[in-house]
C-alpha atoms as one frame of an Amber mdcrd trajectory, in Angstrom:
protein
  22.067  -8.984  12.797  18.485  -9.009  13.475  15.793  -6.949  12.290  15.399
  -4.727  15.115  19.349  -4.154  15.112  18.808  -3.333  11.355  15.998  -0.639
  12.060  18.488   2.313  12.430  19.340   2.215   9.027  15.706   2.505   7.940
  14.952   6.288   6.620  11.979   8.180   7.588  10.642   7.715   3.797  11.134
   3.743   4.347  14.339   3.798   2.317  17.675   2.270   3.625  20.863   3.966
   3.881  21.762   2.565   0.345  18.626   3.474  -1.095  16.398   1.569  -3.960
  18.366   0.410  -7.158  21.836  -0.480  -5.330  22.785  -3.857  -4.736  21.683
  -3.573  -1.019  18.501  -3.217  -1.933  18.041  -7.043  -3.000  20.273  -8.140
   0.061  17.901  -6.635   2.691  14.596  -7.266   0.926  13.671 -10.096   3.227
  14.541  -8.047   6.587  12.412  -4.993   4.863   9.709  -6.997   4.078   9.519
  -7.752   7.772  10.164  -4.665   9.191   7.400  -3.096   6.805   4.950  -5.915
   7.758   5.467  -5.131  11.773   4.827  -1.761  11.035   1.751  -2.019   8.946
   0.551  -4.555  11.838   1.101  -1.267  14.332  -0.678   0.822  12.246  -3.954
  -1.465  12.464  -3.239  -2.847  16.008  -6.059  -2.104  18.392  -8.835  -3.543
  16.727  -9.083  -0.901  14.192  -9.074  -3.076  11.216 -12.103  -5.592  12.651
 -13.962  -2.513  14.060 -16.825  -3.033  11.447 -17.712  -4.903   8.498 -17.499
  -8.476   8.210 -14.220 -10.679   9.339 -13.968 -12.054   5.938 -13.605  -8.532
   4.372 -11.345  -7.539   7.299  -8.744 -10.725   6.531  -8.657  -9.641   2.957
  -8.108  -6.157   3.656  -5.470  -6.847   6.490  -3.812  -9.621   3.732  -3.822
  -6.852   0.882  -2.257  -4.289   3.162   0.450  -6.666   3.905   0.904  -7.713
   0.628   1.390  -4.116  -0.499   3.927  -3.394   2.827   5.691  -6.605   1.550
   6.689  -5.095  -1.717   7.942  -1.837  -0.176  11.142  -0.614  -2.505   9.818
  -2.531  -5.553  10.298  -0.212  -8.663   7.713   1.504 -10.204   6.969   0.513
 -13.858   4.346   2.033 -15.835   1.384  -0.697 -16.833   3.012  -3.441 -14.494
   0.899  -5.664 -11.899   4.236  -7.184 -10.332   5.503  -9.452  -8.831   8.274
  -7.041  -8.531   7.594  -3.998 -10.344   4.036  -1.875 -10.489   2.230   0.835
 -10.749  -0.159   2.388  -8.566  -3.272   0.168  -9.803  -0.904  -2.386 -10.362
   0.271  -2.656  -6.637  -3.817  -2.578  -5.668  -4.559  -5.350  -8.096  -1.560
  -7.777  -7.001  -2.311  -7.165  -3.459  -6.007  -7.751  -3.391  -5.489 -10.555
  -5.812  -3.227 -12.438  -3.549  -5.294 -11.654  -0.673  -8.465 -13.281  -2.565
 -10.476 -10.225  -3.962 -10.184  -9.303  -8.037 -10.236  -5.807  -9.017 -10.444
  -4.646 -12.145  -6.676  -2.946 -13.511  -6.944   0.641 -13.838  -7.403   3.118
 -10.812 -10.459   4.967 -12.455 -12.212   1.321 -13.027 -11.540   0.193  -9.058
 -12.736   3.419  -8.166 -16.004   2.602 -10.261 -16.151  -0.980  -8.693 -15.794
  -0.292  -4.900 -18.126   0.775  -2.348 -17.726   4.304  -1.689 -17.110   5.637
   1.710 -15.986   8.738   3.664 -13.416   9.428   5.511 -14.974   9.077   8.821
 -15.366   5.559   7.828 -11.777   5.127   6.724  -9.765   2.020   7.908  -6.554
   0.042   7.331  -6.713  -1.764   4.129  -9.111   0.814   2.195  -8.432   2.240
  -1.082  -7.590   5.957  -1.226  -8.384   7.658  -4.555  -6.693  10.536  -5.901
  -8.559  12.859  -8.365  -8.589  15.859 -10.399 -12.313  16.555 -10.649 -14.330
  13.461 -11.900 -10.855  11.727 -12.779  -9.458   9.581 -10.889  -5.294   9.443
 -12.027  -3.783   7.496  -8.909  -4.849   5.159  -6.138  -3.047   3.420  -3.298
  -4.146   1.159  -0.148  -4.745   3.179   3.415  -2.533   2.035   6.344  -3.439
   4.074   8.650  -2.491   7.714  10.552  -3.177   9.558   7.323  -0.538   7.223
   5.410  -0.939   4.967   2.062   1.288   2.103   0.484   1.368   3.143  -3.216
   3.611   3.113  -6.213   3.960   6.846  -7.118   5.657   7.370 -10.611   8.488
   6.572 -12.856  11.889   6.889 -11.181  10.366   6.037  -7.964   9.598   2.536
  -5.924   6.350   1.157  -3.985   6.425   3.536  -0.692   4.330   4.058   2.379
   3.895   8.202   2.296   1.363  10.619   4.115  -1.650  11.558   2.130  -0.460
  14.915   0.084  -3.505  16.206  -0.818  -7.439  16.498  -0.046  -8.180  15.747
  -3.313  -9.121  12.097  -2.172 -11.821   9.639  -2.669 -12.002   6.336  -0.614
 -13.333   3.024  -0.960 -13.676  -0.161   0.392 -13.801  -3.576  -0.981
């Protein structure tokens, strides 16, 4: 069965009908990675990714975004930075490292390192930092259309979700 035929089993939140953590998760990982890569590429289609900045930076952003998408369904584990388990900053750290750019390990340290940008400047591949006051507590990779790839919390897994709060900062590598 081709990936295009199997997409009907993909739920709105990106999980399959079998759900993460089941035996089916491992069997379906390859086609899910392909589907998520296609969805991510669709999110950045039309030149959005290359609209500003250098081509090298855009390439790193696109690669990091695709790497994060390929980890869809991998379980969350506090303090983990891959290759098969992640916390939020571990996913961004891993994705950018394998795209060719090293970031600090924690969300706050990543925020301190990146170039801060406005929401109007936001493009796919940028980082979205969730905060409470001045303290950053979570990070994800912007995928376009108000969504981020992230590893949310214990008991969850790497997924694409809509940004759920206005208490966010944005950063660019």
